[in-house]
C-alpha positions as a Python dict, from the first residue, in 0.01 Angstrom:
ca = {
    (1, 'M'): (0, 0, 0),
    (2, 'L'): (244, 195, -220),
    (3, 'E'): (4, 479, -295),
    (4, 'P'): (152, 705, -24),
    (5, 'M'): (498, 664, -178),
    (6, 'F'): (364, 754, -523),
    (7, 'M'): (181, 1052, -375),
    (8, 'L'): (496, 1187, -210),
    (9, 'N'): (719, 1153, -516),
    (10, 'G'): (464, 1303, -756),
    (11, 'M'): (406, 995, -970),
    (12, 'L'): (42, 964, -865),
    (13, 'K'): (-33, 1322, -971),
    (14, 'E'): (139, 1266, -1307),
    (15, 'D'): (-63, 950, -1373),
    (16, 'V'): (-392, 1118, -1284),
    (17, 'E'): (-317, 1418, -1505),
    (18, 'K'): (-207, 1194, -1797),
    (19, 'S'): (-536, 1007, -1782),
    (20, 'G'): (-726, 1336, -1804),
    (21, 'E'): (-875, 1317, -1458),
    (22, 'R'): (-891, 1608, -1216),
    (23, 'W'): (-633, 1634, -941),
    (24, 'F'): (-692, 1767, -590),
    (25, 'A'): (-713, 2138, -516),
    (26, 'P'): (-380, 2277, -382),
    (27, 'A'): (-513, 2300, -24),
    (28, 'E'): (-646, 1943, -35),
    (29, 'E'): (-318, 1816, -186),
    (30, 'A'): (-118, 1988, 90),
    (31, 'R'): (-343, 1832, 355),
    (32, 'L'): (-302, 1485, 200),
    (33, 'V'): (78, 1520, 178),
    (34, 'A'): (97, 1633, 542),
    (35, 'D'): (-119, 1339, 648),
    (36, 'I'): (96, 1093, 452),
    (37, 'Q'): (417, 1238, 596),
    (38, 'E'): (277, 1199, 945),
    (39, 'N'): (183, 835, 883),
    (40, 'L'): (492, 743, 680),
    (41, 'P'): (655, 535, 958),
    (42, 'L'): (340, 320, 975),
    (43, 'V'): (342, 276, 597),
    (44, 'V'): (706, 170, 598),
    (45, 'Q'): (641, -74, 884),
    (46, 'S'): (345, -221, 694),
    (47, 'L'): (561, -274, 386),
    (48, 'Y'): (831, -438, 596),
    (49, 'N'): (580, -671, 764),
    (50, 'F'): (426, -765, 429),
    (51, 'W'): (758, -875, 280),
    (52, 'R'): (881, -1036, 603),
    (53, 'N'): (575, -1261, 601),
    (54, 'K'): (646, -1358, 238),
    (55, 'R'): (1001, -1466, 321),
    (56, 'S'): (1062, -1839, 322),
    (57, 'G'): (1246, -1964, 627),
    (58, 'A'): (1297, -2318, 499),
    (59, 'T'): (1608, -2426, 316),
    (60, 'V'): (1581, -2634, 2),
    (61, 'A'): (1790, -2948, -15),
    (62, 'G'): (1995, -2979, -331),
    (63, 'R'): (2024, -3359, -353),
    (64, 'P'): (1922, -3649, -133),
    (65, 'K'): (2198, -3785, 89),
    (66, 'S'): (2386, -4092, -28),
    (67, 'G'): (2357, -4404, 182),
    (68, 'R'): (2674, -4582, 291),
    (69, 'N'): (2616, -4872, 50),
    (70, 'D'): (2490, -4662, -243),
    (71, 'P'): (2714, -4593, -543),
    (72, 'C'): (2926, -4282, -489),
    (73, 'P'): (2777, -3971, -657),
    (74, 'C'): (3123, -3871, -782),
    (75, 'G'): (3093, -4137, -1053),
    (76, 'S'): (3386, -4357, -949),
    (77, 'G'): (3171, -4670, -943),
    (78, 'R'): (3276, -4755, -587),
    (79, 'K'): (3047, -4761, -286),
    (80, 'F'): (3005, -4428, -113),
    (81, 'K'): (3157, -4561, 211),
    (82, 'Q'): (3471, -4668, 22),
    (83, 'C'): (3506, -4341, -169),
    (84, 'C'): (3383, -3994, -71),
    (85, 'G'): (3207, -4119, 245),
    (86, 'R'): (3524, -4259, 400),
    (87, 'P'): (3597, -4101, 738),
    (88, 'E'): (3926, -3914, 736),
    (89, 'N'): (4168, -4052, 995),
}
């Protein structure tokens, strides 16, 4: 999926040449670059869609809610409804 990006910035050519493999002839390289440039919006859209689908839409709860008669999570020792769960009037 990222190969077109590496082709356009020259990293793909560097990697191929470092490994001792042959690179494309200049005319073939120019044709490939032109083709990639033409299709670049589709490549970018594909990358966007890939990562959008990986995104998690659910939120993760930190702690379970305290019940009214449970001990207060603040550590006071009082019931939640008599401490932090008291409605403010």
